[in-house]
C-alpha positions in Angstrom: -26.9 -4.9 13.2 -23.2 -3.7 12.6 -20.9 -4.8 15.3 -18.9 -1.2 14.6 -19.8 0.2 18.0 -18.6 -3.3 19.4 -15.2 -2.6 17.6 -14.8 0.6 19.1 -15.7 -0.6 22.7 -13.2 -3.5 22.2 -10.4 -0.9 21.2 -11.1 1.5 24.0 -11.2 -2.1 26.7 -7.7 -2.5 25.1 -6.4 0.5 25.3 -7.9 1.7 28.8 -4.8 0.3 30.7 -2.1 1.2 28.3 -2.2 5.3 28.6 1.2 5.8 26.3 -0.3 3.8 23.5 -3.4 5.9 23.9 -1.6 9.0 24.0 0.4 8.1 20.8 -2.6 7.1 18.8 -4.6 10.2 19.8 -1.5 12.4 19.0 -1.2 10.4 15.5 -4.9 11.5 14.8 -4.5 15.1 15.9 -1.7 15.3 13.8 -3.5 13.6 11.1 -6.2 15.9 10.8 -4.0 19.0 11.0 -2.3 17.8 8.0 -5.2 17.1 6.2 -6.3 20.2 6.4 -3.0 21.9 5.5 -2.7 19.4 2.5 -6.2 20.7 1.3 -5.1 24.3 1.5 -1.8 23.4 -0.1 -3.5 21.6 -3.1 -5.7 24.2 -3.5 -3.2 26.9 -4.1 -0.8 25.2 -5.9 -1.2 23.2 -9.5 0.1 19.4 -9.8 3.1 19.0 -11.7 1.0 17.5 -14.8 3.7 18.7 -17.3 6.3 16.6 -15.6 4.0 13.6 -15.3 3.3 13.8 -19.3 7.1 13.8 -19.9 7.5 10.6 -18.2 8.8 8.0 -20.6 5.9 5.4 -20.1 3.4 4.5 -22.5 0.0 2.1 -22.7 2.0 -0.6 -24.1 4.1 -0.4 -21.2 1.3 -0.9 -18.7 -0.5 -3.7 -20.5 3.0 -5.6 -20.7 3.4 -5.2 -17.0 -0.2 -6.0 -16.2 0.1 -9.2 -18.2 3.1 -10.4 -16.8 2.5 -9.9 -13.3 -1.0 -11.3 -13.5 0.6 -14.4 -15.7 3.4 -14.9 -12.5 0.7 -14.3 -10.2 -1.6 -17.1 -11.8 1.4 -19.6 -12.2 2.0 -19.0 -8.4 -1.4 -19.6 -7.4 -1.5 -23.0 -9.4 1.8 -24.1 -8.0 0.3 -23.4 -4.6 -2.9 -25.3 -5.5 -0.9 -28.3 -6.8 1.2 -28.5 -3.9 -1.7 -28.5 -1.6 -3.6 -31.4 -3.5 -0.3 -33.4 -4.2 1.9 -32.5 -1.0 -0.4 -31.3 1.7 1.8 -31.7 4.4 4.7 -29.3 2.9 2.1 -26.3 3.2 -0.4 -27.7 5.7 1.7 -26.3 8.6 1.7 -23.2 11.1 3.8 -21.4 8.6 1.7 -22.2 5.4 0.3 -18.6 5.2 3.4 -17.0 5.6 5.3 -18.9 3.2 2.2 -18.5 0.6 2.5 -14.8 1.0 6.4 -14.8 0.1 5.5 -17.0 -2.9 2.9 -14.4 -4.3 5.4 -11.6 -3.5 8.1 -13.3 -5.6 5.5 -13.7 -8.6 4.6 -10.1 -8.2 7.2 -7.3 -6.7 10.6 -9.0 -7.8 9.7 -9.2 -11.4 8.1 -5.8 -11.4 11.3 -4.5 -10.3 13.2 -6.4 -12.7 11.2 -5.3 -15.5 11.4 -1.7 -14.6 15.0 -1.8 -14.2 15.2 -3.6 -17.4 13.4 -0.8 -19.1 15.3 1.9 -17.7 19.0 0.4 -19.0 17.6 -0.9 -22.4 16.0 2.8 -23.0 19.2 4.4 -21.3 16.8 6.4 -19.0 17.6 7.5 -15.5 15.2 7.3 -12.4 15.0 11.0 -12.8 13.4 10.8 -16.4 11.4 7.8 -15.5 10.2 9.0 -11.8 11.0 12.3 -11.0 13.6 14.0 -8.7 12.9 17.9 -8.4 16.2 18.6 -7.6 15.6 19.0 -3.8 17.6 17.2 -1.1 16.3 13.5 -0.1 15.5 14.7 3.3 12.8 17.0 2.0 11.4 14.0 0.2 11.4 12.0 3.4 9.6 15.0 5.3 7.0 15.6 2.6 6.4 11.4 2.4 5.9 11.6 6.3 3.4 14.8 5.8 1.2 13.2 3.3 1.1 9.8 5.5 -0.4 11.9 8.2 -2.6 13.6 5.8 -4.2 10.4 4.7 -4.4 8.8 8.2 -7.8 10.1 9.1 -9.5 9.6 5.5 -8.0 6.2 5.5 -8.9 5.3 8.6 -12.7 6.5 8.2 -13.0 4.6 4.9 -11.8 1.5 6.9 -14.5 1.9 9.4 -17.2 2.6 7.3 -16.1 -0.2 5.1 -16.1 -3.3 8.1 -19.3 -1.6 9.1 -20.7 -2.2 5.6 -19.4 -5.6 5.5 -20.5 -6.8 8.8 -23.7 -5.5 8.2 -23.8 -7.7 4.8 -22.5 -10.8 7.1 -19.1 -10.7 5.4 -15.6 -11.3 7.0 -13.9 -8.3 8.4 -10.8 -9.9 9.9 -7.8 -8.2 9.2 -5.0 -8.9 6.4 -3.9 -12.2 6.8 -0.3 -10.6 6.4 -0.8 -8.4 9.9 -1.6 -11.9 11.8 1.2 -13.5 10.5 3.9 -10.5 11.0 2.4 -10.5 14.9 3.2 -14.3 15.1 6.3 -15.2 16.4 5.9 -18.7 15.5 5.7 -17.9 11.5 8.9 -18.9 11.0 11.8 -17.5 8.6 9.3 -16.0 6.3 8.1 -13.7 8.8 11.6 -11.8 8.4 10.9 -11.8 4.5 7.3 -10.2 5.0 8.8 -7.6 7.4 11.2 -6.7 4.5 8.4 -6.9 2.3 6.1 -4.7 4.0 8.8 -2.0 4.9 10.7 -2.1 1.9 10.0 -4.2 -1.1 6.2 -3.7 -1.2 6.3 0.3 -1.0 9.1 0.2 -3.7 7.7 -2.2 -6.0 4.1 -1.0 -6.0 5.0 2.7 -6.4 6.9 1.8 -9.1 4.4 -0.2 -10.8 1.2 2.1 -9.8 2.0 5.5 -9.8 5.5 5.4 -11.3 4.7 3.5 -14.5 0.5 3.0 -14.5 -0.5 6.5 -13.8 1.7 8.5 -16.2 0.8 5.9 -19.0 -3.2 6.0 -18.4 -3.3 9.7 -18.2 -3.2 10.5 -22.1 -6.2 8.1 -22.4 -8.3 8.5 -19.1 -7.1 12.1 -17.8 -5.2 12.7 -14.7 -8.5 12.6 -12.9 -9.5 9.5 -14.4 -5.8 7.9 -14.0 -5.8 8.5 -10.1 -8.9 6.6 -9.7 -8.2 4.3 -11.8 -4.6 3.4 -10.4 -6.5 3.6 -7.0 -8.9 1.1 -7.9 -6.4 -1.1 -9.1 -4.0 -0.7 -6.2 -7.1 -1.8 -3.9 -8.0 -5.1 -6.3 -4.5 -6.0 -6.2 -4.3 -6.5 -2.5 -7.5 -9.1 -2.5 -9.0 -8.5 0.8 -12.6 -7.2 1.0 -12.1 -5.6 4.4 -8.8 -3.4 3.5 -10.3 -2.6 0.1 -11.6 0.9 1.2 -8.9 2.4 3.3 -6.5 1.0 0.5 -8.2 2.6 -2.4 -8.1 5.7 -0.1 -4.2 5.3 0.2 -3.9 4.7 -3.3 -5.7 8.2 -4.3 -3.5 9.9 -1.4 -0.1 8.4 -2.9 -1.0 9.2 -6.5 -1.9 12.9 -5.2 1.9 12.8 -3.3 3.4 12.0 -6.4 1.3 14.5 -8.6 2.3 17.5 -6.2 5.7 16.5 -5.3 6.8 15.4 -8.8 9.1 12.7 -7.4 8.3 8.8 -6.6 10.2 8.9 -3.7 7.6 10.8 -2.1 4.8 8.2 -2.3 7.2 5.5 -1.6 8.3 7.0 1.7 4.7 7.8 2.7 3.6 4.1 1.7 6.2 2.4 3.7 5.4 5.1 6.6 1.7 3.2 6.2 2.7 0.0 6.3 5.3 0.4 9.1 2.9 1.9 11.6 -0.2 -0.3 10.7 2.2 -3.4 11.6 3.8 -1.8 14.6 0.3 -0.8 15.8 -1.4 -4.0 15.4 1.4 -5.3 17.0 0.9 -3.4 20.1 -2.5 -4.0 20.3 -2.1 -7.6 20.4 0.2 -7.4 23.1 -2.4 -5.4 24.8 -4.8 -8.3 25.0 
């Protein structure tokens, strides 16, 4: 039998003596529901910027080269970690192991992705505007749109997460949160913890949005159509995170990030949305840990 009701009761118990946090969560949910309704109405009344998406200078070969490079580097990083585990167990078998392993995985994924994107832009003499869009409005407008789209996806992602954990629990599978959440809440995680904060709030939103929405989405659209490209990039986005309990909310988040890019025309909007999602998730997890 699913423990989902127990999870809800546990959350209620931890929030019981923290009225400020309870009010903040309630306000976030109410604002999220309102933003979801407004976003559906706006998307129903406006067309996505498909012409701008098709004009992006990215092709299937670019997505294939990027995927092959990142997959290869990630496998190399995994092999190095496995070798160190076997040959020098004392190095990685420490309280800080998980933090350092995640940092190594980031160096094998996020930095190479940024580097290749910058190389392509410079070698092809393309600007950020040509490659990733900027409709000419002030940056503050993109910040506002990113925050708005974040609110719009909060409730759907939360419901997907609850349903996914309930299903995994019924199947007897692990429903623990992502390891990075635990590490970020642990002051004993060492110096790598600060890198992981930077990763969550800055590096991952920028690099992952460039990869999945900036390059992969327009590259896949000619073959799969905009709907198929949105679904495929959201699926890949969830799969890359490699965590079963988080797969459903990350998939829904990926859908929201793609829609935010399609309707805003600027990659800055999903970057802000992604950073806000990560930041709020880390902050709430930390506050709930403090409530124990």
